[in-house]
N, CA, C and O atoms as a GROMACS GRO file, in nm:
protein
  336
    1MET      N    1   8.214  10.300   7.740
    1MET     CA    2   8.198  10.414   7.653
    1MET      C    3   8.182  10.538   7.742
    1MET      O    4   8.100  10.539   7.833
    2ASP      N    5   8.261  10.641   7.714
    2ASP     CA    6   8.251  10.760   7.798
    2ASP      C    7   8.135  10.849   7.753
    2ASP      O    8   8.071  10.826   7.651
    3TYR      N    9   8.111  10.951   7.833
    3TYR     CA   10   7.997  11.040   7.814
    3TYR      C   11   7.994  11.104   7.676
    3TYR      O   12   7.892  11.098   7.608
    4ASN      N   13   8.103  11.163   7.634
    4ASN     CA   14   8.105  11.231   7.505
    4ASN      C   15   8.108  11.135   7.387
    4ASN      O   16   8.067  11.172   7.277
    5GLU      N   17   8.157  11.015   7.407
    5GLU     CA   18   8.160  10.918   7.298
    5GLU      C   19   8.018  10.878   7.256
    5GLU      O   20   7.988  10.870   7.138
    6LEU      N   21   7.933  10.854   7.353
    6LEU     CA   22   7.793  10.822   7.322
    6LEU      C   23   7.726  10.940   7.253
    6LEU      O   24   7.654  10.923   7.155
    7LYS      N   25   7.750  11.060   7.303
    7LYS     CA   26   7.692  11.180   7.244
    7LYS      C   27   7.738  11.194   7.099
    7LYS      O   28   7.658  11.222   7.010
    8LEU      N   29   7.867  11.174   7.076
    8LEU     CA   30   7.922  11.184   6.940
    8LEU      C   31   7.854  11.084   6.847
    8LEU      O   32   7.818  11.119   6.734
    9ARG      N   33   7.837  10.964   6.891
    9ARG     CA   34   7.777  10.860   6.806
    9ARG      C   35   7.630  10.889   6.776
    9ARG      O   36   7.585  10.872   6.663
   10ILE      N   37   7.556  10.933   6.877
   10ILE     CA   38   7.414  10.964   6.856
   10ILE      C   39   7.399  11.084   6.764
   10ILE      O   40   7.318  11.082   6.671
   11LEU      N   41   7.476  11.188   6.787
   11LEU     CA   42   7.467  11.307   6.701
   11LEU      C   43   7.509  11.275   6.558
   11LEU      O   44   7.452  11.329   6.463
   12THR      N   45   7.607  11.187   6.542
   12THR     CA   46   7.650  11.146   6.408
   12THR      C   47   7.538  11.075   6.334
   12THR      O   48   7.515  11.099   6.215
   13VAL      N   49   7.468  10.987   6.403
   13VAL     CA   50   7.355  10.916   6.341
   13VAL      C   51   7.247  11.015   6.300
   13VAL      O   52   7.191  11.004   6.191
   14LEU      N   53   7.216  11.110   6.387
   14LEU     CA   54   7.110  11.206   6.357
   14LEU      C   55   7.153  11.312   6.257
   14LEU      O   56   7.068  11.382   6.202
   15ALA      N   57   7.281  11.326   6.232
   15ALA     CA   58   7.331  11.425   6.137
   15ALA      C   59   7.298  11.388   5.993
   15ALA      O   60   7.316  11.469   5.902
   16LYS      N   61   7.250  11.268   5.972
   16LYS     CA   62   7.215  11.225   5.836
   16LYS      C   63   7.093  11.300   5.783
   16LYS      O   64   7.059  11.287   5.665
   17GLY      N   65   7.028  11.378   5.870
   17GLY     CA   66   6.923  11.467   5.825
   17GLY      C   67   6.782  11.413   5.828
   17GLY      O   68   6.690  11.478   5.778
   18GLN      N   69   6.762  11.299   5.884
   18GLN     CA   70   6.627  11.243   5.888
   18GLN      C   71   6.577  11.235   6.032
   18GLN      O   72   6.655  11.215   6.125
   19ASN      N   73   6.448  11.252   6.050
   19ASN     CA   74   6.388  11.236   6.182
   19ASN      C   75   6.386  11.088   6.216
   19ASN      O   76   6.349  11.004   6.134
   20MET      N   77   6.426  11.056   6.340
   20MET     CA   78   6.430  10.917   6.383
   20MET      C   79   6.377  10.906   6.524
   20MET      O   80   6.400  10.993   6.608
   21ASP      N   81   6.303  10.798   6.550
   21ASP     CA   82   6.261  10.771   6.687
   21ASP      C   83   6.372  10.692   6.758
   21ASP      O   84   6.471  10.653   6.696
   22GLY      N   85   6.353  10.668   6.886
   22GLY     CA   86   6.456  10.600   6.964
   22GLY      C   87   6.492  10.463   6.910
   22GLY      O   88   6.609  10.425   6.909
   23THR      N   89   6.392  10.389   6.865
   23THR     CA   90   6.416  10.256   6.811
   23THR      C   91   6.501  10.262   6.684
   23THR      O   92   6.591  10.180   6.666
   24ALA      N   93   6.471  10.359   6.598
   24ALA     CA   94   6.548  10.374   6.474
   24ALA      C   95   6.692  10.416   6.504
   24ALA      O   96   6.785  10.371   6.437
   25VAL      N   97   6.710  10.503   6.603
   25VAL     CA   98   6.845  10.544   6.641
   25VAL      C   99   6.922  10.424   6.694
   25VAL      O  100   7.039  10.405   6.660
   26ALA      N  101   6.858  10.343   6.778
   26ALA     CA  102   6.923  10.223   6.834
   26ALA      C  103   6.962  10.128   6.722
   26ALA      O  104   7.072  10.072   6.724
   27ARG      N  105   6.875  10.108   6.626
   27ARG     CA  106   6.902  10.018   6.514
   27ARG      C  107   7.020  10.071   6.432
   27ARG      O  108   7.109   9.994   6.396
   28GLU      N  109   7.021  10.200   6.404
   28GLU     CA  110   7.129  10.260   6.325
   28GLU      C  111   7.262  10.253   6.400
   28GLU      O  112   7.366  10.228   6.338
   29LEU      N  113   7.260  10.275   6.530
   29LEU     CA  114   7.383  10.263   6.609
   29LEU      C  115   7.437  10.120   6.601
   29LEU      O  116   7.558  10.099   6.590
   30SER      N  117   7.347  10.024   6.607
   30SER     CA  118   7.387   9.884   6.603
   30SER      C  119   7.445   9.847   6.466
   30SER      O  120   7.547   9.779   6.458
   31VAL      N  121   7.380   9.893   6.360
   31VAL     CA  122   7.421   9.856   6.224
   31VAL      C  123   7.546   9.932   6.180
   31VAL      O  124   7.643   9.871   6.134
   32SER      N  125   7.545  10.063   6.195
   32SER     CA  126   7.654  10.143   6.138
   32SER      C  127   7.777  10.152   6.228
   32SER      O  128   7.889  10.160   6.178
   33VAL      N  129   7.757  10.151   6.360
   33VAL     CA  130   7.868  10.172   6.451
   33VAL      C  131   7.902  10.046   6.529
   33VAL      O  132   8.013  10.034   6.583
   34GLY      N  133   7.809   9.952   6.536
   34GLY     CA  134   7.833   9.830   6.611
   34GLY      C  135   7.814   9.845   6.760
   34GLY      O  136   7.868   9.767   6.838
   35VAL      N  137   7.736   9.946   6.800
   35VAL     CA  138   7.712   9.973   6.942
   35VAL      C  139   7.571   9.929   6.977
   35VAL      O  140   7.474   9.970   6.913
   36THR      N  141   7.561   9.846   7.080
   36THR     CA  142   7.430   9.806   7.131
   36THR      C  143   7.409   9.877   7.264
   36THR      O  144   7.493   9.869   7.354
   37ILE      N  145   7.297   9.946   7.274
   37ILE     CA  146   7.266  10.021   7.396
   37ILE      C  147   7.123   9.990   7.436
   37ILE      O  148   7.035   9.976   7.352
   38ASP      N  149   7.101   9.979   7.565
   38ASP     CA  150   6.967   9.956   7.618
   38ASP      C  151   6.875  10.067   7.570
   38ASP      O  152   6.911  10.184   7.577
   39ILE      N  153   6.757  10.031   7.521
   39ILE     CA  154   6.664  10.129   7.463
   39ILE      C  155   6.625  10.236   7.564
   39ILE      O  156   6.607  10.353   7.528
   40HIS      N  157   6.611  10.199   7.690
   40HIS     CA  158   6.572  10.297   7.792
   40HIS      C  159   6.685  10.397   7.818
   40HIS      O  160   6.660  10.516   7.835
   41ALA      N  161   6.808  10.349   7.819
   41ALA     CA  162   6.923  10.438   7.835
   41ALA      C  163   6.935  10.531   7.715
   41ALA      O  164   6.968  10.649   7.731
   42LEU      N  165   6.909  10.480   7.597
   42LEU     CA  166   6.915  10.561   7.476
   42LEU      C  167   6.807  10.670   7.479
   42LEU      O  168   6.835  10.785   7.448
   43ARG      N  169   6.686  10.633   7.517
   43ARG     CA  170   6.578  10.732   7.524
   43ARG      C  171   6.608  10.841   7.626
   43ARG      O  172   6.574  10.957   7.604
   44MET      N  173   6.670  10.804   7.737
   44MET     CA  174   6.709  10.904   7.838
   44MET      C  175   6.817  10.997   7.780
   44MET      O  176   6.813  11.118   7.803
   45ALA      N  177   6.911  10.942   7.707
   45ALA     CA  178   7.015  11.024   7.645
   45ALA      C  179   6.953  11.120   7.543
   45ALA      O  180   6.990  11.237   7.538
   46LEU      N  181   6.860  11.071   7.462
   46LEU     CA  182   6.792  11.157   7.365
   46LEU      C  183   6.718  11.270   7.434
   46LEU      O  184   6.721  11.384   7.388
   47MET      N  185   6.652  11.239   7.545
   47MET     CA  186   6.580  11.341   7.620
   47MET      C  187   6.678  11.445   7.677
   47MET      O  188   6.651  11.564   7.672
   48ARG      N  189   6.791  11.400   7.730
   48ARG     CA  190   6.893  11.492   7.782
   48ARG      C  191   6.944  11.584   7.672
   48ARG      O  192   6.955  11.706   7.692
   49TYR      N  193   6.975  11.528   7.557
   49TYR     CA  194   7.028  11.608   7.446
   49TYR      C  195   6.923  11.706   7.394
   49TYR      O  196   6.957  11.817   7.352
   50TYR      N  197   6.797  11.666   7.398
   50TYR     CA  198   6.688  11.757   7.361
   50TYR      C  199   6.683  11.874   7.459
   50TYR      O  200   6.671  11.989   7.418
   51ARG      N  201   6.690  11.844   7.587
   51ARG     CA  202   6.686  11.950   7.690
   51ARG      C  203   6.806  12.043   7.682
   51ARG      O  204   6.796  12.160   7.719
   52LEU      N  205   6.918  11.992   7.635
   52LEU     CA  206   7.038  12.074   7.616
   52LEU      C  207   7.031  12.158   7.489
   52LEU      O  208   7.117  12.244   7.466
   53GLY      N  209   6.930  12.132   7.407
   53GLY     CA  210   6.915  12.206   7.283
   53GLY      C  211   6.992  12.148   7.166
   53GLY      O  212   7.004  12.212   7.062
   54LEU      N  213   7.045  12.028   7.184
   54LEU     CA  214   7.122  11.964   7.077
   54LEU      C  215   7.033  11.896   6.974
   54LEU      O  216   7.074  11.875   6.860
   55LEU      N  217   6.911  11.863   7.014
   55LEU     CA  218   6.816  11.794   6.927
   55LEU      C  219   6.685  11.869   6.920
   55LEU      O  220   6.647  11.941   7.013
   56LYS      N  221   6.616  11.852   6.808
   56LYS     CA  222   6.478  11.896   6.794
   56LYS      C  223   6.392  11.771   6.811
   56LYS      O  224   6.435  11.660   6.779
   57ARG      N  225   6.270  11.791   6.861
   57ARG     CA  226   6.184  11.675   6.888
   57ARG      C  227   6.043  11.705   6.841
   57ARG      O  228   5.992  11.816   6.860
   58GLU      N  229   5.980  11.604   6.780
   58GLU     CA  230   5.841  11.614   6.737
   58GLU      C  231   5.768  11.489   6.784
   58GLU      O  232   5.825  11.379   6.786
   59ARG      N  233   5.644  11.507   6.822
   59ARG     CA  234   5.563  11.392   6.860
   59ARG      C  235   5.488  11.345   6.736
   59ARG      O  236   5.421  11.423   6.669
   60ALA      N  237   5.500  11.217   6.707
   60ALA     CA  238   5.434  11.160   6.590
   60ALA      C  239   5.379  11.022   6.626
   60ALA      O  240   5.455  10.929   6.652
   61GLY      N  241   5.248  11.010   6.629
   61GLY     CA  242   5.186  10.880   6.655
   61GLY      C  243   5.220  10.821   6.790
   61GLY      O  244   5.235  10.700   6.802
   62GLY      N  245   5.233  10.903   6.892
   62GLY     CA  246   5.260  10.853   7.026
   62GLY      C  247   5.407  10.833   7.058
   62GLY      O  248   5.441  10.796   7.171
   63THR      N  249   5.495  10.858   6.963
   63THR     CA  250   5.639  10.847   6.988
   63THR      C  251   5.705  10.979   6.951
   63THR      O  252   5.650  11.058   6.874
   64PHE      N  253   5.821  11.001   7.005
   64PHE     CA  254   5.898  11.120   6.971
   64PHE      C  255   5.995  11.086   6.860
   64PHE      O  256   6.058  10.981   6.860
   65SER      N  257   6.006  11.177   6.766
   65SER     CA  258   6.111  11.163   6.664
   65SER      C  259   6.206  11.280   6.680
   65SER      O  260   6.165  11.392   6.708
   66TYR      N  261   6.334  11.252   6.661
   66TYR     CA  262   6.439  11.348   6.689
   66TYR      C  263   6.516  11.381   6.562
   66TYR      O  264   6.528  11.300   6.470
   67SER      N  265   6.566  11.504   6.559
   67SER     CA  266   6.657  11.546   6.452
   67SER      C  267   6.759  11.641   6.514
   67SER      O  268   6.739  11.691   6.625
   68LEU      N  269   6.866  11.665   6.444
   68LEU     CA  270   6.975  11.747   6.494
   68LEU      C  271   6.938  11.895   6.483
   68LEU      O  272   6.890  11.939   6.379
   69SER      N  273   6.961  11.970   6.588
   69SER     CA  274   6.941  12.116   6.585
   69SER      C  275   7.071  12.183   6.539
   69SER      O  276   7.174  12.117   6.524
   70GLN      N  277   7.064  12.312   6.516
   70GLN     CA  278   7.185  12.386   6.477
   70GLN      C  279   7.289  12.378   6.588
   70GLN      O  280   7.408  12.363   6.561
   71ARG      N  281   7.245  12.389   6.711
   71ARG     CA  282   7.337  12.378   6.825
   71ARG      C  283   7.398  12.238   6.831
   71ARG      O  284   7.516  12.223   6.863
   72GLY      N  285   7.318  12.136   6.800
   72GLY     CA  286   7.369  12.000   6.797
   72GLY      C  287   7.473  11.979   6.689
   72GLY      O  288   7.571  11.907   6.709
   73LEU      N  289   7.452  12.043   6.575
   73LEU     CA  290   7.550  12.034   6.466
   73LEU      C  291   7.682  12.099   6.508
   73LEU      O  292   7.789  12.046   6.479
   74GLN      N  293   7.673  12.214   6.576
   74GLN     CA  294   7.794  12.278   6.625
   74GLN      C  295   7.866  12.191   6.727
   74GLN      O  296   7.988  12.182   6.725
   75ARG      N  297   7.791  12.126   6.817
   75ARG     CA  298   7.852  12.038   6.917
   75ARG      C  299   7.915  11.917   6.850
   75ARG      O  300   8.023  11.874   6.891
   76LEU      N  301   7.850  11.863   6.749
   76LEU     CA  302   7.905  11.749   6.676
   76LEU      C  303   8.040  11.786   6.614
   76LEU      O  304   8.136  11.710   6.624
   77ARG      N  305   8.047  11.901   6.551
   77ARG     CA  306   8.174  11.945   6.491
   77ARG      C  307   8.282  11.960   6.598
   77ARG      O  308   8.396  11.920   6.577
   78TRP      N  309   8.245  12.017   6.714
   78TRP     CA  310   8.341  12.035   6.823
   78TRP      C  311   8.389  11.900   6.875
   78TRP      O  312   8.509  11.881   6.897
   79LEU      N  313   8.296  11.806   6.893
   79LEU     CA  314   8.334  11.673   6.942
   79LEU      C  315   8.425  11.601   6.843
   79LEU      O  316   8.519  11.532   6.884
   80GLU      N  317   8.399  11.616   6.715
   80GLU     CA  318   8.485  11.554   6.613
   80GLU      C  319   8.625  11.613   6.617
   80GLU      O  320   8.723  11.541   6.599
   81GLN      N  321   8.636  11.743   6.641
   81GLN     CA  322   8.769  11.806   6.652
   81GLN      C  323   8.842  11.757   6.775
   81GLN      O  324   8.964  11.737   6.771
   82GLN      N  325   8.771  11.736   6.884
   82GLN     CA  326   8.833  11.690   7.008
   82GLN      C  327   8.884  11.547   6.994
   82GLN      O  328   8.982  11.508   7.057
   83LYS      N  329   8.816  11.470   6.913
   83LYS     CA  330   8.853  11.330   6.893
   83LYS      C  331   8.986  11.317   6.822
   83LYS      O  332   9.062  11.223   6.847
   84HIS      N  333   9.014  11.410   6.732
   84HIS     CA  334   9.138  11.401   6.653
   84HIS      C  335   9.248  11.468   6.721
   84HIS      O  336   9.360  11.471   6.670
   0.00000   0.00000   0.00000
């Protein structure tokens, strides 16, 4: 899986509008897309996307929950256009 493909899949999962922690994102990727990714690699990707401004992050009960930012939504649209 290339760099932008993982980003596209993660942003697509988070575009559903709900806050999700890393475990929930991994589960959704597995169920909806059929992609299994190491949880540590996924958490690092989420942190990178947060630092890039693509995601919003909140701390809840000792874990981070993520949601799509406006910049992330714009990047998702761009990535979808590039795919076609």
